[in-house]
C-alpha positions in Angstrom: 32.4 102.3 -57.2 31.1 98.8 -57.2 34.5 97.3 -57.6 35.9 99.5 -54.9 33.2 98.5 -52.4 33.7 94.8 -53.2 37.4 95.1 -52.8 37.1 96.8 -49.4 34.7 94.1 -48.2 37.1 91.4 -49.2 40.1 93.1 -47.6 38.0 93.7 -44.4 36.9 90.1 -44.3 40.6 88.8 -44.7 41.9 91.1 -42.0 39.3 90.6 -39.4 38.4 86.9 -39.9 40.6 85.7 -37.0 39.1 88.1 -34.6 35.5 88.4 -35.6 34.3 85.1 -37.1 34.2 81.9 -35.1 34.6 78.5 -36.5 31.4 76.8 -37.9 29.2 75.3 -35.1 29.4 71.5 -34.5 26.8 69.5 -36.1 25.4 66.3 -34.3 22.8 64.4 -36.4 20.7 62.0 -34.4 17.4 60.2 -34.5 15.2 57.5 -33.0 12.5 55.0 -34.0 10.4 54.0 -31.1 7.3 51.7 -31.6 5.0 50.0 -29.3 2.0 47.8 -29.0 -0.6 49.3 -26.7 -3.8 48.1 -24.9 -6.3 50.7 -23.6 -9.4 50.3 -21.5 -11.7 53.1 -20.4 -15.3 51.9 -20.4 -16.5 55.0 -18.8 -14.9 57.3 -21.2 -13.4 59.6 -18.6 -9.6 58.9 -18.5 -8.7 60.1 -21.9 -8.0 63.6 -20.9 -5.1 62.3 -18.5 -4.1 59.2 -20.4 -3.4 59.8 -24.0 -4.1 56.6 -26.0 -2.7 55.6 -29.4 -0.3 58.6 -29.6 1.0 59.2 -33.0 -0.8 56.1 -34.4 -2.8 56.5 -37.7 -6.2 56.1 -36.0 -5.5 56.5 -32.3 -6.9 54.0 -29.8 -10.0 53.5 -27.8 -11.8 51.2 -25.4 -13.6 49.6 -28.3 -10.5 48.9 -30.3 -8.3 48.0 -27.2 -5.2 47.4 -29.2 -3.2 49.9 -31.4 0.4 50.5 -32.6 1.9 53.6 -30.8 4.7 55.9 -31.5 4.1 57.7 -28.2 7.7 58.5 -27.4 8.0 60.3 -30.9 10.2 58.7 -33.4 12.5 61.7 -34.4 15.2 63.1 -36.5 17.2 66.1 -35.3 20.4 68.1 -35.5 22.1 70.1 -32.8 25.4 71.7 -32.0 27.3 74.6 -30.6 30.2 77.1 -31.3 32.5 79.1 -29.2 32.8 82.7 -30.3 36.1 84.7 -30.1 34.5 87.0 -27.5 33.9 84.3 -25.0 30.2 83.7 -25.9 28.8 80.4 -26.8 26.0 79.8 -29.3 24.0 76.6 -29.5 21.0 75.3 -31.4 18.7 72.3 -31.8 16.2 71.5 -34.5 14.3 68.3 -34.1 11.3 66.9 -35.9 8.8 64.4 -34.8 8.6 62.0 -37.8 5.3 60.2 -37.4 6.6 57.0 -38.8 3.1 55.3 -38.4 1.3 57.9 -40.5 3.1 57.5 -43.7 5.7 60.1 -42.7 3.0 62.8 -43.1 2.7 66.0 -41.1 6.1 66.1 -39.3 6.1 68.4 -36.4 8.7 70.5 -34.5 9.6 68.9 -31.1 12.5 71.4 -30.5 13.5 74.4 -32.4 15.6 76.9 -30.5 18.8 79.1 -30.5 20.8 80.1 -27.4 23.5 82.4 -26.4 25.6 81.8 -23.3 28.1 83.7 -21.4 29.4 81.6 -18.2 26.5 81.0 -16.0 24.0 83.1 -18.1 22.0 81.6 -21.0 19.3 83.1 -23.2 17.2 80.6 -25.2 14.6 81.4 -27.8 12.1 79.1 -29.6 10.3 75.9 -29.0 12.0 74.4 -25.8 11.3 72.4 -22.7 8.3 73.4 -20.4 10.2 74.7 -17.4 7.2 73.9 -15.1 7.8 70.2 -15.9 11.6 70.5 -15.7 11.7 72.1 -12.3 9.8 69.7 -10.4 7.4 67.7 -12.6 10.2 65.2 -13.4 11.0 64.6 -9.8 8.6 61.7 -9.4 7.2 61.0 -13.0 9.6 60.3 -15.7 8.3 57.4 -17.8 9.0 57.4 -21.5 5.4 57.6 -22.7 2.7 57.0 -20.1 2.7 57.7 -16.3 2.0 61.5 -16.3 -1.7 61.4 -15.3 -1.2 63.6 -12.2 0.8 66.2 -14.1 -1.7 66.4 -16.8 -4.5 66.8 -14.3 -2.6 69.7 -12.7 -1.9 71.4 -16.0 -4.9 70.6 -18.2 -6.5 74.0 -17.8 -3.4 76.0 -18.8 -3.8 77.9 -22.3 -2.1 77.1 -25.5 1.1 75.0 -25.5 1.2 75.2 -21.7 -1.5 72.7 -21.3 -0.3 69.1 -20.5 2.9 69.7 -22.4 6.6 68.7 -22.3 7.6 71.7 -24.5 6.3 75.2 -25.1 6.2 77.1 -28.4 7.4 80.7 -28.9 9.3 81.0 -25.6 12.2 83.3 -24.5 13.9 82.0 -21.4 16.8 83.1 -19.3 18.7 80.6 -17.2 21.3 81.1 -14.5 23.4 78.0 -14.0 23.2 74.7 -15.9 19.4 74.4 -15.5 17.3 71.7 -14.0 19.1 68.3 -13.4 22.5 69.9 -13.9 23.6 69.3 -10.4 24.5 73.0 -9.8 24.3 74.2 -6.2 21.7 76.7 -7.5 20.1 77.2 -10.9 17.0 79.0 -12.0 15.0 80.0 -15.1 12.5 82.6 -16.0 10.6 82.3 -19.3 8.3 84.5 -21.2 5.8 82.8 -23.5 5.0 85.1 -26.4 1.6 85.0 -28.2 1.0 81.3 -27.6 -2.2 81.4 -25.5 -4.6 80.2 -28.2 -7.4 82.6 -27.0 -6.6 85.2 -29.6 -9.4 84.6 -32.1 -12.4 83.9 -29.8 -14.3 87.1 -29.8 -15.4 88.1 -26.3 -12.8 85.9 -24.8 -9.8 87.3 -26.7 -6.4 87.6 -24.9 -4.4 90.2 -26.8 -1.4 90.2 -24.5 2.0 90.0 -26.2 3.5 88.0 -23.4 0.7 85.4 -22.7 2.3 83.6 -19.9 5.4 83.5 -17.5 7.2 80.6 -16.0 9.7 80.6 -13.1 11.6 77.6 -11.8 14.5 77.0 -9.4 16.5 74.1 -8.1 19.0 73.9 -5.2 21.2 70.8 -4.9 22.8 69.7 -1.6 24.8 66.5 -2.0 22.2 63.8 -2.7 19.2 66.1 -2.1 17.5 68.4 -4.7 14.9 70.9 -3.8 12.7 72.4 -6.5 10.0 74.9 -7.0 8.1 76.4 -10.0 5.3 78.7 -10.9 3.5 79.2 -14.2 0.8 81.7 -14.8 -1.3 83.0 -17.8 -0.9 86.7 -18.4 -4.2 88.3 -19.8 -4.8 91.6 -21.6 -8.5 91.6 -22.6 -9.5 92.6 -26.0 -11.9 95.5 -26.8 -14.5 92.8 -27.5 -14.0 91.2 -24.1 -14.2 94.5 -22.4 -17.3 95.5 -24.3 -19.0 92.1 -23.3 -17.7 92.6 -19.7 -16.0 89.3 -20.0 -13.4 88.3 -17.3 -10.8 86.3 -19.3 -9.3 83.8 -16.8 -5.6 83.6 -16.1 -5.0 80.1 -14.8 -1.8 79.1 -13.0 0.0 76.2 -11.5 2.6 76.2 -8.7 4.8 73.2 -7.5 7.3 72.4 -4.8 9.2 69.2 -4.7 12.3 67.3 -3.9 14.2 64.2 -5.1 16.9 62.2 -3.2 19.5 59.8 -4.4 19.0 56.9 -2.0 22.0 54.9 -3.4 23.9 54.3 -6.5 20.8 52.1 -7.6 17.8 54.0 -6.3 16.2 57.4 -6.3 13.0 58.9 -4.8 11.2 62.0 -5.7 8.0 64.0 -4.8 6.1 66.9 -6.2 3.2 68.8 -4.9 1.0 71.0 -7.2 -1.5 73.8 -6.6 -3.5 74.8 -9.6 -6.2 77.5 -10.1 -8.5 77.9 -13.2 -9.1 81.5 -12.1 -12.8 81.2 -12.5 -15.8 82.2 -10.4 -16.4 79.8 -7.5 -14.3 76.9 -6.4 -11.5 76.7 -9.1 -8.6 75.3 -7.3 -6.9 71.8 -7.4 -4.2 70.2 -5.3 -2.2 67.2 -6.5 0.7 65.2 -5.1 2.9 62.5 -6.7 5.5 60.1 -5.2 7.7 58.1 -7.4 11.2 56.7 -7.9 13.3 54.1 -9.7 15.5 51.1 -8.7 18.2 49.6 -10.9 17.4 45.9 -10.6 20.4 44.7 -12.5 23.0 46.1 -15.0 20.4 46.1 -17.8 17.0 46.3 -15.9 15.4 49.4 -14.4 12.1 49.8 -12.6 10.3 53.1 -12.3 7.0 53.4 -10.4 4.9 55.8 -8.4 1.6 56.9 -7.1 -0.3 60.3 -7.3 -3.6 61.7 -6.4 -5.5 65.1 -6.5 -8.7 66.8 -5.7 -10.7 69.8 -7.1 -12.4 72.3 -4.9 -15.5 72.0 -7.1 -17.2 68.7 -6.1 -18.9 68.4 -9.5 -15.4 68.2 -11.2 -13.3 65.1 -11.5 -11.4 64.1 -8.5 -8.3 62.2 -9.1 -8.5 59.4 -6.5 -5.5 57.5 -7.8 -2.8 57.8 -10.6 -0.8 54.6 -10.4 2.2 54.1 -12.9 5.1 51.9 -13.7 7.8 51.3 -16.3 10.2 48.3 -16.6 13.1 49.0 -19.0 15.5 46.4 -20.4 18.6 47.8 -22.1 19.7 45.6 -24.9 22.6 47.8 -26.0 23.8 51.4 -25.9 21.3 52.2 -28.6 18.5 49.6 -28.1 15.9 49.1 -25.3 12.6 47.4 -24.7 10.1 48.7 -22.2 6.9 47.8 -20.5 4.7 50.6 -19.3 1.6 50.7 -17.3 -0.7 53.5 -16.0 -4.1 53.7 -14.3 -6.3 56.7 -13.4 -9.3 56.6 -11.2 -11.8 59.5 -10.9 -14.8 60.1 -8.6 -17.2 63.1 -8.8 -20.6 64.4 -7.6 -21.3 64.3 -11.3 -21.8 60.5 -12.1 -20.9 61.2 -15.8 -17.3 62.2 -14.7 -16.5 59.1 -12.7 -14.6 56.1 -13.9 -11.2 54.3 -14.3 -8.9 54.0 -17.3 -5.9 51.6 -17.8 -3.2 51.5 -20.4 -0.4 49.0 -21.2 2.4 49.5 -23.6 5.3 47.4 -24.8 7.8 49.4 -26.9 11.1 48.7 -28.8 13.5 51.6 -29.4 16.4 52.0 -31.8 18.6 55.2 -31.4 20.9 56.3 -34.2 
């Protein structure tokens, strides 16, 4: 009986191999080492939540230290590829690790880990992937390599789990129509469900036991040199029995954005994003933030990106972002090498004196792609 079943399986595989099985997916191995020398100043101790100092360095950075080596752009090692199936579908994958080269190679982390299935204009993607709130609008005006995202961080810092101040989200299932943000398609949109990635699932009276813990929707329309964008991200809450027994209202914060970017010329681009955030707590819990930024190709090898943002909180005792100034100068040494200078400053005021202050950061980085 076993021999007969094995033979049947072998014959079936031989007969249907051409019509059922696709060729092996492509395999693209890639990586990067990106290291920088960073100076950080924050004598009032209020800027750290919107400027991340000493990222991926062994001991971080502080106002007292001033200087640190930084791997803020994440040295990485990854593999990606795709395959065309006989039925017209396309599969794709990406698995990328942040390598923490300044920390003895310890504790690598997943930057990307997703699988996708596409059919024409329709794509379903599951896993750790881009934060579509950032992709559909956040990158209109802010797209530095490491620093320069203070206004975006200020808008999203109250989101739960991997949605807070992030470029990627964990445990996400997304459907995209069209090529996605920055594809240039006349219209493209994405809806994403974030599954069990809230972080408030083991906190007693503040438990969120919802399976889908957040939803993100983003859309982009392109008209020649102009792109219009909109996005909305909201927490989805189902209160635990403990929360209900304690009569606790678990907040469901949200962020909405609208924006645009315009191709001024072959050498220049300009972008704008406006955010409205809500902590969903009692009293004044809203924030409004705007950012204007762009870039200019100064020469064949030299590019300048700079911008300005500001924001306010409905609660006068919270931090008010009076200014977020950022800039990046990139010199391309070759197709696989670059050197960058980055600068960012945030300035906060508040009716609470302890929340007022300024912070600045400077970074010079060298990159090798392979």
